[in-house]
C-alpha positions in Angstrom: -25.2 75.6 -0.1 -24.1 74.5 3.3 -26.2 73.6 6.3 -24.5 73.7 9.7 -25.4 71.6 12.7 -24.7 73.5 15.9 -25.9 70.6 18.1 -23.7 68.2 20.1 -25.3 65.2 18.4 -25.9 64.3 14.7 -28.9 65.5 12.8 -30.9 63.4 10.3 -31.7 65.5 7.1 -33.6 62.7 5.3 -36.4 64.2 3.3 -35.5 67.9 4.0 -35.8 70.0 0.9 -33.5 72.7 -0.5 -35.4 75.3 -2.6 -35.0 78.7 -4.0 -38.3 80.4 -4.5 -41.0 78.5 -2.7 -43.7 77.6 -5.3 -41.5 78.7 -8.2 -38.0 79.0 -9.5 -35.9 75.8 -9.9 -37.0 72.3 -9.0 -36.7 71.6 -5.3 -33.9 69.2 -4.2 -34.9 66.6 -1.7 -32.0 65.5 0.6 -31.6 61.7 0.3 -32.6 59.2 3.0 -29.8 58.4 5.4 -28.1 61.8 5.1 -26.9 63.1 8.5 -24.8 66.0 9.6 -22.3 65.2 12.4 -22.3 67.3 15.6 -20.8 70.7 14.8 -20.5 69.6 11.2 -21.7 70.6 7.8 -23.9 69.2 4.9 -22.7 70.7 1.6 -24.9 70.6 -1.5 -22.9 71.4 -4.6 -24.8 72.6 -7.7 -24.3 74.9 -10.6 -26.8 77.1 -12.3 -29.4 76.8 -9.5 -29.3 80.1 -7.7 -29.2 83.4 -9.5 -26.1 85.6 -9.0 -27.0 88.9 -10.7 -30.7 89.3 -9.9 -30.8 87.8 -6.5 -32.7 84.8 -5.3 -34.0 83.0 -2.2 -32.3 80.2 -0.4 -34.9 78.0 1.5 -34.6 74.9 3.7 -37.9 73.1 4.3 -38.7 70.2 6.6 -40.0 66.9 5.2 -43.6 68.2 5.9 -43.0 71.4 3.8 -42.5 73.7 6.8 -40.0 76.5 6.1 -37.1 75.9 8.5 -34.9 78.8 7.3 -34.9 81.2 4.4 -32.7 84.0 3.2 -33.2 86.5 0.3 -30.2 88.1 -1.3 -30.2 90.9 -3.9 -27.1 89.8 -5.9 -23.8 88.0 -5.4 -20.5 87.9 -7.2 -18.4 85.0 -8.5 -16.8 83.0 -5.7 -18.5 84.9 -2.9 -20.9 83.6 -0.3 -23.6 84.8 2.0 -23.2 83.3 5.4 -24.2 83.3 9.1 -21.7 84.6 11.6 -20.7 82.9 13.8 -21.8 79.5 12.3 -25.5 79.3 13.0 -25.7 82.9 14.1 -27.2 85.9 12.3 -27.0 86.5 8.6 -23.9 88.6 7.8 -24.5 92.0 6.1 -21.7 91.4 3.6 -20.5 88.6 1.5 -17.5 86.3 2.3 -14.9 86.8 -0.3 -12.9 83.7 0.8 -15.6 81.0 1.2 -14.2 77.7 2.5 -16.6 74.9 1.8 -17.4 72.9 4.9 -15.4 75.1 7.3 -16.2 77.7 9.9 -17.4 81.1 8.7 -15.0 83.9 9.7 
């Protein structure tokens, strides 16, 4: 999972939470204290076996107070394919990226 910072200054992600199904699914991941995203940069969380590929899942970012900041539901995905916003920080694309590039601009 990647989080993009469209701002012209760094963003502190300390205490933000990455989750799948809110109130269910896998155990939420709390972003460690001191984690920042540089201006126009990316935070990349690499994990395996957290999100479902065949049955679909939710991808959720929550603030430290539990407020849902962003959420996306997908029906299914294939190996080495990604759902993304285009351009970075824009609207969710209607198709998957077949050439995902970790930490780089979505095309």
